[in-house]
PQR file with spaces between the fields and no chain letter, atoms N, CA, C, O and H, PARSE charges and radii, in Angstrom:
ATOM       1  N    MET     1      23.967  119.538    1.475 -0.4000 1.5000
ATOM       2  CA   MET     1      23.145  120.731    1.398 -0.0000 2.0000
ATOM       3  C    MET     1      23.695  121.700    0.338  0.5500 1.7000
ATOM       4  O    MET     1      22.938  122.326   -0.404 -0.5500 1.4000
ATOM       5  N    GLU     2      25.017  121.804    0.287 -0.4000 1.5000
ATOM       6  CA   GLU     2      25.620  122.697   -0.683 -0.0000 2.0000
ATOM       7  C    GLU     2      25.337  122.227   -2.114  0.5500 1.7000
ATOM       8  O    GLU     2      25.166  123.038   -3.024 -0.5500 1.4000
ATOM       9  H    GLU     2      25.632  121.296    0.890  0.4000 1.0000
ATOM      10  N    LEU     3      25.293  120.911   -2.293 -0.4000 1.5000
ATOM      11  CA   LEU     3      24.992  120.357   -3.609 -0.0000 2.0000
ATOM      12  C    LEU     3      23.601  120.768   -4.065  0.5500 1.7000
ATOM      13  O    LEU     3      23.396  121.037   -5.249 -0.5500 1.4000
ATOM      14  H    LEU     3      25.432  120.252   -1.554  0.4000 1.0000
ATOM      15  N    ILE     4      22.660  120.821   -3.162 -0.4000 1.5000
ATOM      16  CA   ILE     4      21.289  121.215   -3.506 -0.0000 2.0000
ATOM      17  C    ILE     4      21.269  122.663   -3.998  0.5500 1.7000
ATOM      18  O    ILE     4      20.557  122.985   -4.949 -0.5500 1.4000
ATOM      19  H    ILE     4      22.827  120.603   -2.200  0.4000 1.0000
ATOM      20  N    PHE     5      22.049  123.537   -3.351 -0.4000 1.5000
ATOM      21  CA   PHE     5      22.106  124.929   -3.795 -0.0000 2.0000
ATOM      22  C    PHE     5      22.730  125.045   -5.184  0.5500 1.7000
ATOM      23  O    PHE     5      22.250  125.814   -6.017 -0.5500 1.4000
ATOM      24  H    PHE     5      22.627  123.275   -2.579  0.4000 1.0000
ATOM      25  N    TRP     6      23.784  124.296   -5.434 -0.4000 1.5000
ATOM      26  CA   TRP     6      24.420  124.314   -6.755 -0.0000 2.0000
ATOM      27  C    TRP     6      23.465  123.807   -7.834  0.5500 1.7000
ATOM      28  O    TRP     6      23.357  124.403   -8.905 -0.5500 1.4000
ATOM      29  H    TRP     6      24.174  123.672   -4.757  0.4000 1.0000
ATOM      30  N    LEU     7      22.775  122.707   -7.545 -0.4000 1.5000
ATOM      31  CA   LEU     7      21.822  122.165   -8.521 -0.0000 2.0000
ATOM      32  C    LEU     7      20.649  123.113   -8.734  0.5500 1.7000
ATOM      33  O    LEU     7      20.158  123.261   -9.853 -0.5500 1.4000
ATOM      34  H    LEU     7      22.863  122.224   -6.674  0.4000 1.0000
ATOM      35  N    GLY     8      20.204  123.751   -7.666 -0.4000 1.5000
ATOM      36  CA   GLY     8      19.119  124.732   -7.789 -0.0000 2.0000
ATOM      37  C    GLY     8      19.538  125.928   -8.626  0.5500 1.7000
ATOM      38  O    GLY     8      18.763  126.415   -9.449 -0.5500 1.4000
ATOM      39  H    GLY     8      20.602  123.632   -6.757  0.4000 1.0000
ATOM      40  N    GLY     9      20.760  126.405   -8.420 -0.4000 1.5000
ATOM      41  CA   GLY     9      21.267  127.520   -9.217 -0.0000 2.0000
ATOM      42  C    GLY     9      21.416  127.154  -10.677  0.5500 1.7000
ATOM      43  O    GLY     9      21.108  127.954  -11.561 -0.5500 1.4000
ATOM      44  H    GLY     9      21.390  126.009   -7.752  0.4000 1.0000
ATOM      45  N    PHE    10      21.887  125.954  -10.928 -0.4000 1.5000
ATOM      46  CA   PHE    10      22.033  125.487  -12.306 -0.0000 2.0000
ATOM      47  C    PHE    10      20.670  125.363  -12.979  0.5500 1.7000
ATOM      48  O    PHE    10      20.501  125.753  -14.134 -0.5500 1.4000
ATOM      49  H    PHE    10      22.138  125.305  -10.210  0.4000 1.0000
ATOM      50  N    ALA    11      19.702  124.817  -12.248 -0.4000 1.5000
ATOM      51  CA   ALA    11      18.341  124.691  -12.788 -0.0000 2.0000
ATOM      52  C    ALA    11      17.744  126.068  -13.054  0.5500 1.7000
ATOM      53  O    ALA    11      17.042  126.262  -14.046 -0.5500 1.4000
ATOM      54  H    ALA    11      19.840  124.500  -11.310  0.4000 1.0000
ATOM      55  N    LEU    12      18.021  127.014  -12.177 -0.4000 1.5000
ATOM      56  CA   LEU    12      17.522  128.377  -12.371 -0.0000 2.0000
ATOM      57  C    LEU    12      18.127  129.001  -13.626  0.5500 1.7000
ATOM      58  O    LEU    12      17.420  129.661  -14.388 -0.5500 1.4000
ATOM      59  H    LEU    12      18.592  126.856  -11.371  0.4000 1.0000
ATOM      60  N    LEU    13      19.432  128.800  -13.851 -0.4000 1.5000
ATOM      61  CA   LEU    13      20.064  129.309  -15.069 -0.0000 2.0000
ATOM      62  C    LEU    13      19.457  128.698  -16.326  0.5500 1.7000
ATOM      63  O    LEU    13      19.229  129.395  -17.315 -0.5500 1.4000
ATOM      64  H    LEU    13      20.006  128.264  -13.233  0.4000 1.0000
ATOM      65  N    LEU    14      19.201  127.411  -16.284 -0.4000 1.5000
ATOM      66  CA   LEU    14      18.566  126.756  -17.436 -0.0000 2.0000
ATOM      67  C    LEU    14      17.164  127.305  -17.685  0.5500 1.7000
ATOM      68  O    LEU    14      16.769  127.523  -18.830 -0.5500 1.4000
ATOM      69  H    LEU    14      19.387  126.845  -15.481  0.4000 1.0000
ATOM      70  N    LEU    15      16.421  127.526  -16.613 -0.4000 1.5000
ATOM      71  CA   LEU    15      15.064  128.047  -16.740 -0.0000 2.0000
ATOM      72  C    LEU    15      15.074  129.462  -17.317  0.5500 1.7000
ATOM      73  O    LEU    15      14.272  129.777  -18.196 -0.5500 1.4000
ATOM      74  H    LEU    15      16.742  127.350  -15.682  0.4000 1.0000
ATOM      75  N    VAL    16      15.965  130.308  -16.834 -0.4000 1.5000
ATOM      76  CA   VAL    16      16.059  131.676  -17.349 -0.0000 2.0000
ATOM      77  C    VAL    16      16.485  131.661  -18.818  0.5500 1.7000
ATOM      78  O    VAL    16      15.934  132.409  -19.626 -0.5500 1.4000
ATOM      79  H    VAL    16      16.616  130.052  -16.120  0.4000 1.0000
ATOM      80  N    GLY    17      17.445  130.833  -19.168 -0.4000 1.5000
ATOM      81  CA   GLY    17      17.879  130.738  -20.561 -0.0000 2.0000
ATOM      82  C    GLY    17      16.766  130.276  -21.482  0.5500 1.7000
ATOM      83  O    GLY    17      16.585  130.827  -22.568 -0.5500 1.4000
ATOM      84  H    GLY    17      17.893  130.225  -18.512  0.4000 1.0000
ATOM      85  N    ALA    18      16.021  129.271  -21.055 -0.4000 1.5000
ATOM      86  CA   ALA    18      14.909  128.778  -21.872 -0.0000 2.0000
ATOM      87  C    ALA    18      13.829  129.848  -22.023  0.5500 1.7000
ATOM      88  O    ALA    18      13.233  129.984  -23.091 -0.5500 1.4000
ATOM      89  H    ALA    18      16.168  128.824  -20.173  0.4000 1.0000
ATOM      90  N    THR    19      13.581  130.597  -20.967 -0.4000 1.5000
ATOM      91  CA   THR    19      12.575  131.659  -21.020 -0.0000 2.0000
ATOM      92  C    THR    19      12.999  132.764  -21.984  0.5500 1.7000
ATOM      93  O    THR    19      12.191  133.237  -22.783 -0.5500 1.4000
ATOM      94  H    THR    19      14.066  130.487  -20.100  0.4000 1.0000
ATOM      95  N    VAL    20      14.253  133.170  -21.910 -0.4000 1.5000
ATOM      96  CA   VAL    20      14.753  134.216  -22.808 -0.0000 2.0000
ATOM      97  C    VAL    20      14.655  133.762  -24.264  0.5500 1.7000
ATOM      98  O    VAL    20      14.224  134.528  -25.125 -0.5500 1.4000
ATOM      99  H    VAL    20      14.909  132.786  -21.261  0.4000 1.0000
ATOM     100  N    LEU    21      15.048  132.540  -24.536 -0.4000 1.5000
ATOM     101  CA   LEU    21      14.977  132.041  -25.912 -0.0000 2.0000
ATOM     102  C    LEU    21      13.537  131.929  -26.399  0.5500 1.7000
ATOM     103  O    LEU    21      13.253  132.224  -27.560 -0.5500 1.4000
ATOM     104  H    LEU    21      15.399  131.918  -23.836  0.4000 1.0000
ATOM     105  N    THR    22      12.634  131.511  -25.531 -0.4000 1.5000
ATOM     106  CA   THR    22      11.223  131.392  -25.917 -0.0000 2.0000
ATOM     107  C    THR    22      10.638  132.757  -26.251  0.5500 1.7000
ATOM     108  O    THR    22       9.950  132.910  -27.261 -0.5500 1.4000
ATOM     109  H    THR    22      12.865  131.272  -24.588  0.4000 1.0000
ATOM     110  N    VAL    23      10.909  133.746  -25.408 -0.4000 1.5000
ATOM     111  CA   VAL    23      10.387  135.094  -25.664 -0.0000 2.0000
ATOM     112  C    VAL    23      10.981  135.653  -26.953  0.5500 1.7000
ATOM     113  O    VAL    23      10.279  136.300  -27.730 -0.5500 1.4000
ATOM     114  H    VAL    23      11.468  133.622  -24.588  0.4000 1.0000
ATOM     115  N    ARG    24      12.253  135.410  -27.181 -0.4000 1.5000
ATOM     116  CA   ARG    24      12.917  135.903  -28.389 -0.0000 2.0000
ATOM     117  C    ARG    24      12.305  135.292  -29.653  0.5500 1.7000
ATOM     118  O    ARG    24      12.084  135.991  -30.641 -0.5500 1.4000
ATOM     119  H    ARG    24      12.823  134.884  -26.549  0.4000 1.0000
ATOM     120  N    VAL    25      12.038  133.998  -29.613 -0.4000 1.5000
ATOM     121  CA   VAL    25      11.441  133.331  -30.777 -0.0000 2.0000
ATOM     122  C    VAL    25      10.041  133.860  -31.035  0.5500 1.7000
ATOM     123  O    VAL    25       9.668  134.091  -32.185 -0.5500 1.4000
ATOM     124  H    VAL    25      12.218  133.431  -28.809  0.4000 1.0000
ATOM     125  N    ARG    26       9.271  134.051  -29.990 -0.4000 1.5000
ATOM     126  CA   ARG    26       7.901  134.551  -30.179 -0.0000 2.0000
ATOM     127  C    ARG    26       7.886  135.968  -30.721  0.5500 1.7000
ATOM     128  O    ARG    26       7.039  136.301  -31.549 -0.5500 1.4000
ATOM     129  H    ARG    26       9.575  133.863  -29.056  0.4000 1.0000
ATOM     130  N    ARG    27       8.809  136.811  -30.270 -0.4000 1.5000
ATOM     131  CA   ARG    27       8.867  138.177  -30.796 -0.0000 2.0000
ATOM     132  C    ARG    27       9.288  138.181  -32.249  0.5500 1.7000
ATOM     133  O    ARG    27       8.789  138.984  -33.038 -0.5500 1.4000
ATOM     134  H    ARG    27       9.498  136.540  -29.597  0.4000 1.0000
ATOM     135  N    THR    28      10.198  137.299  -32.610 -0.4000 1.5000
ATOM     136  CA   THR    28      10.649  137.220  -33.993 -0.0000 2.0000
ATOM     137  C    THR    28       9.514  136.781  -34.904  0.5500 1.7000
ATOM     138  O    THR    28       9.355  137.308  -36.005 -0.5500 1.4000
ATOM     139  H    THR    28      10.603  136.647  -31.969  0.4000 1.0000
ATOM     140  N    ARG    29       8.737  135.828  -34.453 -0.4000 1.5000
ATOM     141  CA   ARG    29       7.602  135.375  -35.263 -0.0000 2.0000
ATOM     142  C    ARG    29       6.528  136.441  -35.352  0.5500 1.7000
ATOM     143  O    ARG    29       5.897  136.605  -36.396 -0.5500 1.4000
ATOM     144  H    ARG    29       8.866  135.399  -33.559  0.4000 1.0000
ATOM     145  N    HIS    30       6.315  137.169  -34.258 -0.4000 1.5000
ATOM     146  CA   HIS    30       5.264  138.183  -34.234 -0.0000 2.0000
ATOM     147  C    HIS    30       5.593  139.353  -35.149  0.5500 1.7000
ATOM     148  O    HIS    30       4.726  139.847  -35.870 -0.5500 1.4000
ATOM     149  H    HIS    30       6.827  137.035  -33.410  0.4000 1.0000
ATOM     150  N    HIS    31       6.847  139.798  -35.119 -0.4000 1.5000
ATOM     151  CA   HIS    31       7.274  140.897  -35.962 -0.0000 2.0000
ATOM     152  C    HIS    31       8.046  140.324  -37.140  0.5500 1.7000
ATOM     153  O    HIS    31       9.271  140.433  -37.199 -0.5500 1.4000
ATOM     154  H    HIS    31       7.551  139.397  -34.533  0.4000 1.0000
ATOM     155  N    GLY    32       7.346  139.726  -38.059 -0.4000 1.5000
ATOM     156  CA   GLY    32       7.953  139.055  -39.195 -0.0000 2.0000
ATOM     157  C    GLY    32       8.901  139.937  -39.975  0.5500 1.7000
ATOM     158  O    GLY    32       9.828  140.474  -39.370 -0.5500 1.4000
ATOM     159  H    GLY    32       6.351  139.638  -38.012  0.4000 1.0000
ATOM     160  N    GLY    33       8.752  140.113  -41.177 -0.4000 1.5000
ATOM     161  CA   GLY    33       9.624  140.997  -41.936 -0.0000 2.0000
ATOM     162  C    GLY    33       8.834  142.186  -42.423  0.5500 1.7000
ATOM     163  O    GLY    33       7.809  142.553  -41.848 -0.5500 1.4000
ATOM     164  H    GLY    33       7.998  139.677  -41.669  0.4000 1.0000
ATOM     165  N    ASP    34       9.309  142.761  -43.454 -0.4000 1.5000
ATOM     166  CA   ASP    34       8.610  143.873  -44.074 -0.0000 2.0000
ATOM     167  C    ASP    34       7.434  143.312  -44.857  0.5500 1.7000
ATOM     168  O    ASP    34       7.617  142.502  -45.766 -0.5500 1.4000
ATOM     169  H    ASP    34      10.141  142.463  -43.921  0.4000 1.0000
ATOM     170  N    ALA    35       6.234  143.739  -44.509 -0.4000 1.5000
ATOM     171  CA   ALA    35       5.038  143.211  -45.173 -0.0000 2.0000
ATOM     172  C    ALA    35       5.027  143.562  -46.653  0.5500 1.7000
ATOM     173  O    ALA    35       4.516  142.791  -47.465 -0.5500 1.4000
ATOM     174  H    ALA    35       6.086  144.397  -43.771  0.4000 1.0000
ATOM     175  N    ASP    36       5.581  144.710  -47.015 -0.4000 1.5000
ATOM     176  CA   ASP    36       5.575  145.121  -48.418 -0.0000 2.0000
ATOM     177  C    ASP    36       6.500  144.283  -49.280  0.5500 1.7000
ATOM     178  O    ASP    36       6.340  144.236  -50.500 -0.5500 1.4000
ATOM     179  H    ASP    36       5.997  145.336  -46.355  0.4000 1.0000
ATOM     180  N    ALA    37       7.465  143.620  -48.657 -0.4000 1.5000
ATOM     181  CA   ALA    37       8.412  142.821  -49.426 -0.0000 2.0000
ATOM     182  C    ALA    37       7.738  141.616  -50.059  0.5500 1.7000
ATOM     183  O    ALA    37       8.266  141.040  -51.011 -0.5500 1.4000
ATOM     184  H    ALA    37       7.595  143.657  -47.667  0.4000 1.0000
ATOM     185  N    ALA    38       6.574  141.226  -49.541 -0.4000 1.5000
ATOM     186  CA   ALA    38       5.887  140.047  -50.052 -0.0000 2.0000
ATOM     187  C    ALA    38       4.978  140.361  -51.232  0.5500 1.7000
ATOM     188  O    ALA    38       4.413  139.444  -51.829 -0.5500 1.4000
ATOM     189  H    ALA    38       6.145  141.694  -48.768  0.4000 1.0000
ATOM     190  N    ILE    39       4.824  141.628  -51.581 -0.4000 1.5000
ATOM     191  CA   ILE    39       3.926  141.990  -52.674 -0.0000 2.0000
ATOM     192  C    ILE    39       4.645  141.744  -53.994  0.5500 1.7000
ATOM     193  O    ILE    39       5.682  142.344  -54.276 -0.5500 1.4000
ATOM     194  H    ILE    39       5.283  142.373  -51.097  0.4000 1.0000
ATOM     195  N    SER    40       4.084  140.868  -54.780 -0.4000 1.5000
ATOM     196  CA   SER    40       4.707  140.521  -56.050 -0.0000 2.0000
ATOM     197  C    SER    40       4.601  141.684  -57.028  0.5500 1.7000
ATOM     198  O    SER    40       3.529  142.266  -57.189 -0.5500 1.4000
ATOM     199  H    SER    40       3.242  140.381  -54.551  0.4000 1.0000
ATOM     200  N    GLY    41       5.689  142.020  -57.671 -0.4000 1.5000
ATOM     201  CA   GLY    41       5.685  143.080  -58.682 -0.0000 2.0000
ATOM     202  C    GLY    41       5.749  144.480  -58.105  0.5500 1.7000
ATOM     203  O    GLY    41       5.684  145.451  -58.858 -0.5500 1.4000
ATOM     204  H    GLY    41       6.561  141.547  -57.540  0.4000 1.0000
ATOM     205  N    GLU    42       5.874  144.616  -56.796 -0.4000 1.5000
ATOM     206  CA   GLU    42       5.932  145.945  -56.167 -0.0000 2.0000
ATOM     207  C    GLU    42       7.290  146.583  -56.466  0.5500 1.7000
ATOM     208  O    GLU    42       8.334  145.984  -56.211 -0.5500 1.4000
ATOM     209  H    GLU    42       5.926  143.826  -56.184  0.4000 1.0000
ATOM     210  N    ARG    43       7.265  147.799  -57.007 -0.4000 1.5000
ATOM     211  CA   ARG    43       8.517  148.442  -57.397 -0.0000 2.0000
ATOM     212  C    ARG    43       8.709  149.812  -56.761  0.5500 1.7000
ATOM     213  O    ARG    43       9.728  150.458  -57.005 -0.5500 1.4000
ATOM     214  H    ARG    43       6.417  148.286  -57.214  0.4000 1.0000
ATOM     215  N    SER    44       7.763  150.272  -55.954 -0.4000 1.5000
ATOM     216  CA   SER    44       7.851  151.646  -55.456 -0.0000 2.0000
ATOM     217  C    SER    44       9.091  151.862  -54.600  0.5500 1.7000
ATOM     218  O    SER    44       9.709  152.925  -54.659 -0.5500 1.4000
ATOM     219  H    SER    44       6.935  149.747  -55.755  0.4000 1.0000
ATOM     220  N    HIS    45       9.458  150.869  -53.810 -0.4000 1.5000
ATOM     221  CA   HIS    45      10.614  151.022  -52.935 -0.0000 2.0000
ATOM     222  C    HIS    45      11.896  151.120  -53.766  0.5500 1.7000
ATOM     223  O    HIS    45      12.718  152.007  -53.533 -0.5500 1.4000
ATOM     224  H    HIS    45       8.956  150.005  -53.762  0.4000 1.0000
ATOM     225  N    SER    46      12.069  150.225  -54.723 -0.4000 1.5000
ATOM     226  CA   SER    46      13.285  150.257  -55.538 -0.0000 2.0000
ATOM     227  C    SER    46      13.308  151.488  -56.426  0.5500 1.7000
ATOM     228  O    SER    46      14.379  152.026  -56.711 -0.5500 1.4000
ATOM     229  H    SER    46      11.401  149.505  -54.912  0.4000 1.0000
ATOM     230  N    ASP    47      12.140  151.943  -56.867 -0.4000 1.5000
ATOM     231  CA   ASP    47      12.087  153.166  -57.671 -0.0000 2.0000
ATOM     232  C    ASP    47      12.486  154.380  -56.835  0.5500 1.7000
ATOM     233  O    ASP    47      13.161  155.285  -57.326 -0.5500 1.4000
ATOM     234  H    ASP    47      11.270  151.506  -56.635  0.4000 1.0000
ATOM     235  N    ALA    48      12.065  154.393  -55.573 -0.4000 1.5000
ATOM     236  CA   ALA    48      12.415  155.506  -54.696 -0.0000 2.0000
ATOM     237  C    ALA    48      13.924  155.527  -54.431  0.5500 1.7000
ATOM     238  O    ALA    48      14.541  156.593  -54.404 -0.5500 1.4000
ATOM     239  H    ALA    48      11.516  153.658  -55.174  0.4000 1.0000
ATOM     240  N    ILE    49      14.502  154.361  -54.238 -0.4000 1.5000
ATOM     241  CA   ILE    49      15.952  154.291  -54.017 -0.0000 2.0000
ATOM     242  C    ILE    49      16.698  154.755  -55.272  0.5500 1.7000
ATOM     243  O    ILE    49      17.685  155.486  -55.182 -0.5500 1.4000
ATOM     244  H    ILE    49      14.002  153.496  -54.260  0.4000 1.0000
ATOM     245  N    ALA    50      16.222  154.328  -56.429 -0.4000 1.5000
ATOM     246  CA   ALA    50      16.869  154.741  -57.679 -0.0000 2.0000
ATOM     247  C    ALA    50      16.767  156.248  -57.868  0.5500 1.7000
ATOM     248  O    ALA    50      17.726  156.880  -58.311 -0.5500 1.4000
ATOM     249  H    ALA    50      15.421  153.734  -56.502  0.4000 1.0000
ATOM     250  N    ALA    51      15.621  156.831  -57.541 -0.4000 1.5000
ATOM     251  CA   ALA    51      15.449  158.279  -57.686 -0.0000 2.0000
ATOM     252  C    ALA    51      16.365  159.029  -56.719  0.5500 1.7000
ATOM     253  O    ALA    51      16.955  160.045  -57.086 -0.5500 1.4000
ATOM     254  H    ALA    51      14.842  156.318  -57.181  0.4000 1.0000
ATOM     255  N    ALA    52      16.484  158.536  -55.494 -0.4000 1.5000
ATOM     256  CA   ALA    52      17.363  159.190  -54.517 -0.0000 2.0000
ATOM     257  C    ALA    52      18.817  159.090  -54.957  0.5500 1.7000
ATOM     258  O    ALA    52      19.587  160.035  -54.786 -0.5500 1.4000
ATOM     259  H    ALA    52      16.005  157.710  -55.196  0.4000 1.0000
ATOM     260  N    HIS    53      19.191  157.960  -55.516 -0.4000 1.5000
ATOM     261  CA   HIS    53      20.555  157.787  -55.992 -0.0000 2.0000
ATOM     262  C    HIS    53      20.841  158.726  -57.148  0.5500 1.7000
ATOM     263  O    HIS    53      21.902  159.347  -57.209 -0.5500 1.4000
ATOM     264  H    HIS    53      18.565  157.192  -55.654  0.4000 1.0000
ATOM     265  N    THR    54      19.890  158.825  -58.061 -0.4000 1.5000
ATOM     266  CA   THR    54      20.045  159.728  -59.211 -0.0000 2.0000
ATOM     267  C    THR    54      20.155  161.173  -58.751  0.5500 1.7000
ATOM     268  O    THR    54      20.972  161.928  -59.278 -0.5500 1.4000
ATOM     269  H    THR    54      19.028  158.321  -58.011  0.4000 1.0000
ATOM     270  N    ALA    55      19.353  161.563  -57.785 -0.4000 1.5000
ATOM     271  CA   ALA    55      19.405  162.931  -57.259 -0.0000 2.0000
ATOM     272  C    ALA    55      20.755  163.191  -56.606  0.5500 1.7000
ATOM     273  O    ALA    55      21.312  164.281  -56.737 -0.5500 1.4000
ATOM     274  H    ALA    55      18.689  160.950  -57.356  0.4000 1.0000
ATOM     275  N    GLY    56      21.278  162.201  -55.909 -0.4000 1.5000
ATOM     276  CA   GLY    56      22.586  162.350  -55.274 -0.0000 2.0000
ATOM     277  C    GLY    56      23.694  162.473  -56.294  0.5500 1.7000
ATOM     278  O    GLY    56      24.649  163.222  -56.086 -0.5500 1.4000
ATOM     279  H    GLY    56      20.825  161.316  -55.802  0.4000 1.0000
ATOM     280  N    GLU    57      23.582  161.742  -57.403 -0.4000 1.5000
ATOM     281  CA   GLU    57      24.590  161.845  -58.467 -0.0000 2.0000
ATOM     282  C    GLU    57      24.548  163.208  -59.144  0.5500 1.7000
ATOM     283  O    GLU    57      25.578  163.728  -59.572 -0.5500 1.4000
ATOM     284  H    GLU    57      22.807  161.133  -57.571  0.4000 1.0000
ATOM     285  N    ALA    58      23.345  163.786  -59.241 -0.4000 1.5000
ATOM     286  CA   ALA    58      23.209  165.084  -59.901 -0.0000 2.0000
ATOM     287  C    ALA    58      23.857  166.174  -59.061  0.5500 1.7000
ATOM     288  O    ALA    58      24.296  167.186  -59.607 -0.5500 1.4000
ATOM     289  H    ALA    58      22.508  163.363  -58.894  0.4000 1.0000
ATOM     290  N    LEU    59      23.927  165.992  -57.747 -0.4000 1.5000
ATOM     291  CA   LEU    59      24.540  166.990  -56.886 -0.0000 2.0000
ATOM     292  C    LEU    59      26.054  167.012  -57.003  0.5500 1.7000
ATOM     293  O    LEU    59      26.696  168.005  -56.659 -0.5500 1.4000
ATOM     294  H    LEU    59      23.570  165.170  -57.304  0.4000 1.0000
ATOM     295  N    GLY    60      26.612  165.937  -57.478 -0.4000 1.5000
ATOM     296  CA   GLY    60      28.065  165.846  -57.622 -0.0000 2.0000
ATOM     297  C    GLY    60      28.708  165.347  -56.331  0.5500 1.7000
ATOM     298  O    GLY    60      28.009  165.035  -55.367 -0.5500 1.4000
ATOM     299  H    GLY    60      26.090  165.131  -57.757  0.4000 1.0000
ATOM     300  N    PRO    61      30.020  165.274  -56.313 -0.5600 1.5000
ATOM     301  CA   PRO    61      30.700  164.770  -55.108  0.2800 2.0000
ATOM     302  C    PRO    61      30.541  165.746  -53.946  0.5500 1.7000
ATOM     303  O    PRO    61      30.474  166.961  -54.133 -0.5500 1.4000
ATOM     304  N    HIS    62      30.484  165.184  -52.753 -0.4000 1.5000
ATOM     305  CA   HIS    62      30.279  166.024  -51.571 -0.0000 2.0000
ATOM     306  C    HIS    62      31.584  166.397  -50.966  0.5500 1.7000
ATOM     307  O    HIS    62      31.618  167.105  -49.959 -0.5500 1.4000
ATOM     308  H    HIS    62      30.539  164.198  -52.601  0.4000 1.0000
């Protein structure tokens, strides 16, 4: 009887682990990456970073 409880607990752990991994994979696929990163030739993000960096350099050391 004790063996049945141990096997049931082990099966439950496997089931919970598989469920967690399945949900994690589905969420990762659903929330892909940054949609703007796929736009070919898009430069607004890098231009904004460059402008912020330049503005920070103009302020001098903090």
